[in-house]
C-alpha positions as protocol buffer text, in pm:
chain_id: "A"
residue {
  index: 1
  type: MET
  ca { x: -1036 y: -1009 z: 16855 }
}
residue {
  index: 2
  type: ASN
  ca { x: -745 y: -964 z: 16568 }
}
residue {
  index: 3
  type: LEU
  ca { x: -465 y: -1038 z: 16826 }
}
residue {
  index: 4
  type: SER
  ca { x: -215 y: -896 z: 16579 }
}
residue {
  index: 5
  type: VAL
  ca { x: -382 y: -590 z: 16507 }
}
residue {
  index: 6
  type: SER
  ca { x: -442 y: -465 z: 16924 }
}
residue {
  index: 7
  type: ALA
  ca { x: -118 y: -601 z: 17002 }
}
residue {
  index: 8
  type: ARG
  ca { x: 84 y: -354 z: 16802 }
}
residue {
  index: 9
  type: PRO
  ca { x: -13 y: -26 z: 16953 }
}
residue {
  index: 10
  type: ALA
  ca { x: 64 y: -195 z: 17318 }
}
residue {
  index: 11
  type: VAL
  ca { x: 445 y: -251 z: 17161 }
}
residue {
  index: 12
  type: ARG
  ca { x: 471 y: 68 z: 17012 }
}
residue {
  index: 13
  type: GLY
  ca { x: 402 y: 172 z: 17347 }
}
residue {
  index: 14
  type: VAL
  ca { x: 639 y: -21 z: 17515 }
}
residue {
  index: 15
  type: LEU
  ca { x: 915 y: 113 z: 17278 }
}
residue {
  index: 16
  type: VAL
  ca { x: 774 y: 443 z: 17359 }
}
residue {
  index: 17
  type: SER
  ca { x: 779 y: 413 z: 17750 }
}
residue {
  index: 18
  type: ALA
  ca { x: 1158 y: 281 z: 17724 }
}
residue {
  index: 19
  type: GLY
  ca { x: 1271 y: 564 z: 17485 }
}
residue {
  index: 20
  type: ALA
  ca { x: 1151 y: 759 z: 17736 }
}
residue {
  index: 21
  type: ALA
  ca { x: 1343 y: 650 z: 18065 }
}
residue {
  index: 22
  type: LEU
  ca { x: 1654 y: 612 z: 17814 }
}
residue {
  index: 23
  type: LEU
  ca { x: 1586 y: 1020 z: 17750 }
}
residue {
  index: 24
  type: LEU
  ca { x: 1511 y: 1082 z: 18066 }
}
residue {
  index: 25
  type: THR
  ca { x: 1823 y: 885 z: 18188 }
}
residue {
  index: 26
  type: THR
  ca { x: 2070 y: 1046 z: 17964 }
}
residue {
  index: 27
  type: LEU
  ca { x: 1900 y: 1403 z: 18019 }
}
residue {
  index: 28
  type: ALA
  ca { x: 2043 y: 1351 z: 18364 }
}
residue {
  index: 29
  type: SER
  ca { x: 2393 y: 1252 z: 18291 }
}
residue {
  index: 30
  type: CYS
  ca { x: 2470 y: 1505 z: 18021 }
}
residue {
  index: 31
  type: SER
  ca { x: 2834 y: 1663 z: 18068 }
}
residue {
  index: 32
  type: ASP
  ca { x: 2897 y: 1986 z: 17855 }
}
residue {
  index: 33
  type: ASP
  ca { x: 2525 y: 2091 z: 17907 }
}
residue {
  index: 34
  type: GLU
  ca { x: 2437 y: 1920 z: 18199 }
}
residue {
  index: 35
  type: GLU
  ca { x: 2372 y: 2199 z: 18404 }
}
residue {
  index: 36
  type: THR
  ca { x: 2103 y: 2373 z: 18181 }
}
residue {
  index: 37
  type: LEU
  ca { x: 1946 y: 2012 z: 18029 }
}
residue {
  index: 38
  type: ALA
  ca { x: 2003 y: 1884 z: 18378 }
}
residue {
  index: 39
  type: SER
  ca { x: 1795 y: 2191 z: 18526 }
}
residue {
  index: 40
  type: TRP
  ca { x: 1508 y: 2179 z: 18285 }
}
residue {
  index: 41
  type: SER
  ca { x: 1420 y: 1917 z: 18317 }
}
residue {
  index: 42
  type: GLU
  ca { x: 1482 y: 1876 z: 18751 }
}
residue {
  index: 43
  type: LYS
  ca { x: 1296 y: 2174 z: 18737 }
}
residue {
  index: 44
  type: GLY
  ca { x: 1005 y: 1976 z: 18578 }
}
residue {
  index: 45
  type: GLY
  ca { x: 1076 y: 1928 z: 18224 }
}
residue {
  index: 46
  type: GLN
  ca { x: 1145 y: 1543 z: 18355 }
}
residue {
  index: 47
  type: LYS
  ca { x: 738 y: 1497 z: 18446 }
}
residue {
  index: 48
  type: HIS
  ca { x: 627 y: 1678 z: 18136 }
}
residue {
  index: 49
  type: MET
  ca { x: 817 y: 1416 z: 17857 }
}
residue {
  index: 50
  type: THR
  ca { x: 752 y: 1163 z: 18090 }
}
residue {
  index: 51
  type: ALA
  ca { x: 371 y: 1277 z: 18067 }
}
residue {
  index: 52
  type: ILE
  ca { x: 461 y: 1322 z: 17651 }
}
residue {
  index: 53
  type: ALA
  ca { x: 609 y: 952 z: 17642 }
}
residue {
  index: 54
  type: LYS
  ca { x: 237 y: 835 z: 17829 }
}
residue {
  index: 55
  type: ASP
  ca { x: 37 y: 1050 z: 17578 }
}
residue {
  index: 56
  type: VAL
  ca { x: 172 y: 865 z: 17240 }
}
residue {
  index: 57
  type: THR
  ca { x: 163 y: 543 z: 17441 }
}
residue {
  index: 58
  type: THR
  ca { x: -292 y: 694 z: 17483 }
}
residue {
  index: 59
  type: LEU
  ca { x: -321 y: 719 z: 17143 }
}
residue {
  index: 60
  type: LEU
  ca { x: -143 y: 423 z: 16999 }
}
residue {
  index: 61
  type: GLN
  ca { x: -373 y: 281 z: 17234 }
}
residue {
  index: 62
  type: VAL
  ca { x: -696 y: 423 z: 17068 }
}
residue {
  index: 63
  type: SER
  ca { x: -566 y: 415 z: 16743 }
}
residue {
  index: 64
  type: ASP
  ca { x: -760 y: 46 z: 16747 }
}
residue {
  index: 65
  type: PRO
  ca { x: -1006 y: 96 z: 16509 }
}
residue {
  index: 66
  type: ILE
  ca { x: -1187 y: -246 z: 16656 }
}
residue {
  index: 67
  type: GLY
  ca { x: -1464 y: -225 z: 16939 }
}
residue {
  index: 68
  type: SER
  ca { x: -1537 y: 137 z: 17083 }
}
residue {
  index: 69
  type: ASP
  ca { x: -1489 y: 288 z: 17413 }
}
residue {
  index: 70
  type: PRO
  ca { x: -1630 y: 548 z: 17607 }
}
residue {
  index: 71
  type: THR
  ca { x: -1295 y: 692 z: 17753 }
}
residue {
  index: 72
  type: VAL
  ca { x: -1108 y: 764 z: 17442 }
}
residue {
  index: 73
  type: ALA
  ca { x: -1274 y: 1105 z: 17430 }
}
residue {
  index: 74
  type: SER
  ca { x: -1165 y: 1191 z: 17760 }
}
residue {
  index: 75
  type: GLN
  ca { x: -818 y: 1067 z: 17713 }
}
residue {
  index: 76
  type: CYS
  ca { x: -800 y: 1253 z: 17431 }
}
residue {
  index: 77
  type: ASP
  ca { x: -871 y: 1589 z: 17646 }
}
residue {
  index: 78
  type: GLN
  ca { x: -626 y: 1446 z: 17902 }
}
residue {
  index: 79
  type: VAL
  ca { x: -323 y: 1474 z: 17618 }
}
residue {
  index: 80
  type: LEU
  ca { x: -486 y: 1768 z: 17528 }
}
residue {
  index: 81
  type: ASP
  ca { x: -420 y: 1933 z: 17928 }
}
residue {
  index: 82
  type: ASP
  ca { x: -85 y: 1775 z: 17855 }
}
residue {
  index: 83
  type: VAL
  ca { x: 100 y: 1962 z: 17595 }
}
residue {
  index: 84
  type: LYS
  ca { x: -101 y: 2263 z: 17680 }
}
residue {
  index: 85
  type: ALA
  ca { x: 92 y: 2204 z: 17999 }
}
residue {
  index: 86
  type: ALA
  ca { x: 420 y: 2138 z: 17799 }
}
residue {
  index: 87
  type: ARG
  ca { x: 443 y: 2407 z: 17607 }
}
residue {
  index: 88
  type: ALA
  ca { x: 347 y: 2631 z: 17891 }
}
residue {
  index: 89
  type: TYR
  ca { x: 663 y: 2460 z: 18103 }
}
residue {
  index: 90
  type: GLY
  ca { x: 920 y: 2671 z: 17868 }
}
residue {
  index: 91
  type: GLU
  ca { x: 1156 y: 2544 z: 17590 }
}
residue {
  index: 92
  type: LEU
  ca { x: 1468 y: 2395 z: 17633 }
}
residue {
  index: 93
  type: PRO
  ca { x: 1801 y: 2462 z: 17621 }
}
residue {
  index: 94
  type: ASP
  ca { x: 1913 y: 2326 z: 17297 }
}
residue {
  index: 95
  type: ASP
  ca { x: 1767 y: 2476 z: 16992 }
}
residue {
  index: 96
  type: ILE
  ca { x: 1773 y: 2137 z: 16772 }
}
residue {
  index: 97
  type: ALA
  ca { x: 1653 y: 1936 z: 17092 }
}
residue {
  index: 98
  type: GLN
  ca { x: 1304 y: 2267 z: 17088 }
}
residue {
  index: 99
  type: THR
  ca { x: 1241 y: 2166 z: 16729 }
}
residue {
  index: 100
  type: HIS
  ca { x: 1165 y: 1874 z: 16797 }
}
residue {
  index: 101
  type: TRP
  ca { x: 1012 y: 1897 z: 17054 }
}
residue {
  index: 102
  type: LYS
  ca { x: 782 y: 2173 z: 16978 }
}
residue {
  index: 103
  type: GLU
  ca { x: 772 y: 1948 z: 16634 }
}
residue {
  index: 104
  type: ALA
  ca { x: 652 y: 1653 z: 16816 }
}
residue {
  index: 105
  type: LEU
  ca { x: 388 y: 1861 z: 17073 }
}
residue {
  index: 106
  type: ASP
  ca { x: 232 y: 2023 z: 16723 }
}
residue {
  index: 107
  type: ARG
  ca { x: 231 y: 1699 z: 16572 }
}
residue {
  index: 108
  type: LEU
  ca { x: 53 y: 1487 z: 16945 }
}
residue {
  index: 109
  type: ASP
  ca { x: -222 y: 1802 z: 17011 }
}
residue {
  index: 110
  type: THR
  ca { x: -310 y: 1709 z: 16625 }
}
residue {
  index: 111
  type: VAL
  ca { x: -432 y: 1412 z: 16639 }
}
residue {
  index: 112
  type: ALA
  ca { x: -547 y: 1500 z: 16983 }
}
residue {
  index: 113
  type: SER
  ca { x: -764 y: 1700 z: 16858 }
}
residue {
  index: 114
  type: ARG
  ca { x: -897 y: 1507 z: 16545 }
}
residue {
  index: 115
  type: CYS
  ca { x: -968 y: 1210 z: 16864 }
}
residue {
  index: 116
  type: VAL
  ca { x: -1202 y: 1406 z: 16999 }
}
residue {
  index: 117
  type: ARG
  ca { x: -1362 y: 1518 z: 16680 }
}
residue {
  index: 118
  type: ASN
  ca { x: -1367 y: 1155 z: 16529 }
}
residue {
  index: 119
  type: VAL
  ca { x: -1478 y: 999 z: 16889 }
}
residue {
  index: 120
  type: LYS
  ca { x: -1778 y: 1247 z: 16913 }
}
residue {
  index: 121
  type: ALA
  ca { x: -1882 y: 1190 z: 16503 }
}
residue {
  index: 122
  type: GLY
  ca { x: -1873 y: 795 z: 16625 }
}
residue {
  index: 123
  type: LYS
  ca { x: -1557 y: 709 z: 16416 }
}
residue {
  index: 124
  type: ALA
  ca { x: -1194 y: 511 z: 16585 }
}
residue {
  index: 125
  type: GLY
  ca { x: -995 y: 817 z: 16795 }
}
residue {
  index: 126
  type: THR
  ca { x: -709 y: 817 z: 16591 }
}
residue {
  index: 127
  type: SER
  ca { x: -472 y: 626 z: 16313 }
}
residue {
  index: 128
  type: LEU
  ca { x: -246 y: 447 z: 16347 }
}
residue {
  index: 129
  type: THR
  ca { x: -74 y: 613 z: 16034 }
}
residue {
  index: 130
  type: GLU
  ca { x: -148 y: 978 z: 16252 }
}
residue {
  index: 131
  type: VAL
  ca { x: 6 y: 873 z: 16570 }
}
residue {
  index: 132
  type: MET
  ca { x: 296 y: 659 z: 16444 }
}
residue {
  index: 133
  type: ASP
  ca { x: 452 y: 1016 z: 16329 }
}
residue {
  index: 134
  type: VAL
  ca { x: 402 y: 1144 z: 16632 }
}
residue {
  index: 135
  type: GLN
  ca { x: 627 y: 869 z: 16778 }
}
residue {
  index: 136
  type: SER
  ca { x: 852 y: 937 z: 16482 }
}
residue {
  index: 137
  type: SER
  ca { x: 856 y: 1308 z: 16583 }
}
residue {
  index: 138
  type: PHE
  ca { x: 962 y: 1244 z: 16995 }
}
residue {
  index: 139
  type: HIS
  ca { x: 1181 y: 984 z: 16891 }
}
residue {
  index: 140
  type: SER
  ca { x: 1400 y: 1270 z: 16713 }
}
residue {
  index: 141
  type: PHE
  ca { x: 1389 y: 1432 z: 16985 }
}
residue {
  index: 142
  type: ALA
  ca { x: 1553 y: 1210 z: 17247 }
}
residue {
  index: 143
  type: GLN
  ca { x: 1804 y: 1112 z: 17008 }
}
residue {
  index: 144
  type: ARG
  ca { x: 1873 y: 1461 z: 16980 }
}
residue {
  index: 145
  type: ILE
  ca { x: 1924 y: 1456 z: 17371 }
}
residue {
  index: 146
  type: GLU
  ca { x: 2150 y: 1092 z: 17319 }
}
residue {
  index: 147
  type: ASN
  ca { x: 2366 y: 1311 z: 17086 }
}
residue {
  index: 148
  type: LEU
  ca { x: 2396 y: 1566 z: 17342 }
}
residue {
  index: 149
  type: ARG
  ca { x: 2517 y: 1313 z: 17526 }
}
residue {
  index: 150
  type: SER
  ca { x: 2712 y: 1080 z: 17298 }
}
residue {
  index: 151
  type: GLN
  ca { x: 2931 y: 1478 z: 17216 }
}
residue {
  index: 152
  type: SER
  ca { x: 3036 y: 1514 z: 17592 }
}
């Protein structure tokens, strides 16, 4: 087993989780937009952000082409369910944050859908490159929230 290859997704997953924790703390401490961003978060946005951050970690973990895990398809199906729920929840009160959020959800949907198809075809679930694009979009979203906080 090549530890350097299998350890990379786990390390990146930790970074995504840490970023999500920072994002949740940032949302709760926004000042000028506290009422709107905080209420969006408290009414369910935080739950969806946490699920999406975990989903990015999940996709990073299934991007490892070494071995085959029979649970990958169900994991990717869960990601699709989380994306659907996050989209149904509603938009963020900040247009720029919403644009980044939508981009992250769109990319996550694409990668998770491809994951399900790949697994059914006997291939690796996802590619690391695809998942890194999702992570980048989620990071842009988190950065926007941080910028809003620092402006107040």
